[in-house]
Steps between C-alpha positions, in 0.01 A plus 500: 500500500149537364200416720247308292235434765431537870284288734140529389290192576537188718580317177805719431637639833835580342714780362638413158803684363710454190840619383662455162847344523755625245643240263846593625417414864708226662300460821148571628388475862199590709632695797326697772165351397235481771314179422372201695672263256740551212491285187778406442589501868858625453373806313738437213340507156659292223598693188551377143832324442495565126595807298342663199721280281434168679201313638401289801699178513233304685125549536254315723135493390223440754122527495175436690682516830231581759340263751153409374235579761178538298157605616373157391673173422814327629739711709875459458701455819714813524706336777586164344375490139620829358844479334560865414705593811736205439504560124582870537785418738633234259505749213694749713753253642529223236425661163617850601352686201582852383130562428167348600186512284162444667225419249210595729256376764634607839194539722295185566366552852145583398364395840777531760264367769561152353882512493692267733784741586315799657757556775755597236268751337347758735272720292432218253284261698139594426287507187479880519880529493546329161716690250645716776864600551536224760382243245743642242776440755373150581474386137800677349739724693569268796544171307704680231723669761828330402421527130428873518844548655667297226398651165279761333155367413279579201126460558188459292140487615296182531128433506513476882583872493170586330250776580221300662279718718518294818803674653459864385691442179590142570852365509547718192498803729780340704689439174476864399580613854817292549629313194394669175741694281308819577391491863176667607394692809136392498302175477444527124542204267498481120415190301784558255845658523735604222801275426815584697842474336798421724854538371732242654806600298475327162209288620162668480205385709144605425226445758153471346194505726284201405321473835158546335561281194229230486412535872331159532735309264208410276647619169350849514649748253357811668743791499696367204546849355654627824757222499572545130595863564722393790681231300554757226667722761727208592592452133569867446733506799681185384543643150691794648761260643521230229832358622390456863315202644148557629315291757125563523362414842127495560289304747266319261691277254456544126548135403506280812357149444257390771413156364544288189334187363603221265360656183626810312304804614413348839679774687401774745723805529501844665434793431323543165430873536871573539608281209230657281616846606858427392374378162293820462801733535635663181792253511259204562756365747737607774815681388782266390722591795237405758682180599280371782153539650495444879166442676327327789131462598481123459672342800757304301838536335491455123721594205369462147655616174393496137832520310360799313528877541249469786695518829490211748247526781634432851230470766611520864194483723655242731655715773242504778132423446356145489617324186295409195508186289704523180473330160693206362771675295501218246142591410580872480762451226371610156170625639384828334513791742451876467371745242578406229539137612859373505602147598684469830861400433591416860325493837658453843255504791632419846259249649537210743449249217628525139141423398373819662323554827590713804759771447816565701577811704789703362628785289681574174873572484624696196875534452667721240759319290615812319309472174196314629333352811488168685173406671457255786227410746587490870304355786404707803824391671709627207585157355492476120245266345473407136704612201704816451370665183693748285304761303590510132660818370289509184206738495301319230505160671491558876531178697688339787763229462469292814780288644396202715467581869358353815179324407175586670454244775235401747513810718210570729517877540124529508198335339380684192165633392327510163693753293375857481632837606407653833 
């Protein structure tokens, strides 16, 4: 086993080790480990259930899972108003996926002195302790305990894991210390990371770091060239495996619709710099076998497709933080979105009312049907809500065919806020 880092500062009083597990392994356990707490508690690490010739049968997608305790503004109740612990347990026990994808934003306790569950989190109770190991445990490892014991998890970085200077590298330093693909021994933090390709048998996942794309969600296109080069890397990788499906997962969505009005063109969508960057690649688009884009950032669940070669955008930012308000899907239909603009073919946003408004806590459930994928939304308790949608097998007209399901009803999971990523 390789030692990555040893205790250095009060922020990171831990020893971090890593060990590559052979693809032929049938079991992996943590034994003889001297630690105050093990995550997962039984020490058994889930391994892939697929082979090089198959793929995961079921995938759960989560995002924006931390408990929001900001330095200013409303504070989420981590004891009674934070669904992630229940949601993570539901995924593990009800959905029982072979793989979990987290689309970013793990660490929300920016001022732990304001949290309402301090007795559960020794070492994460004061402002000075923000972004520490204890806060990483409080926001992610402890609530995800059952989930971590159920299935392997693929991670990408969110804007809450940025490099702000307040915490000696910010929560970004905690990301690179504990969760990044290449772990670090110091408190360093980079604004951008190279894309990471993950082979899940015949399904290929690519994690793209969009944590610094349009930081204030104002339409900024700064850094467009950096993202263009990264999307070109994604395309080059996909072109080497033209018969395999690719899912691109990145925190900031490429084509998520925030709001829509009555008139054509009255639409606000995220994130222009990423959509522009895709259009600027030599292919002027994502590779044909990129079947889905999975994102978060906005605290909603939304699926939109274009019935073109552009892949559907699935946004899953509804797994923990306070929910945003969503658009009326009827007004999203046919609105021009993206670079170049393409009319939205279909939009399904899970909100309390069909006319938009507060979102609903939950996660995405992807199930392999052999040649394609079924997509469903599930509440925090694991119950399905809304239609089951089947991804078309064509690569030139990617869209979902959605069978009627349980209609969105008057749930009261939590009041929403004006839409916008956090």
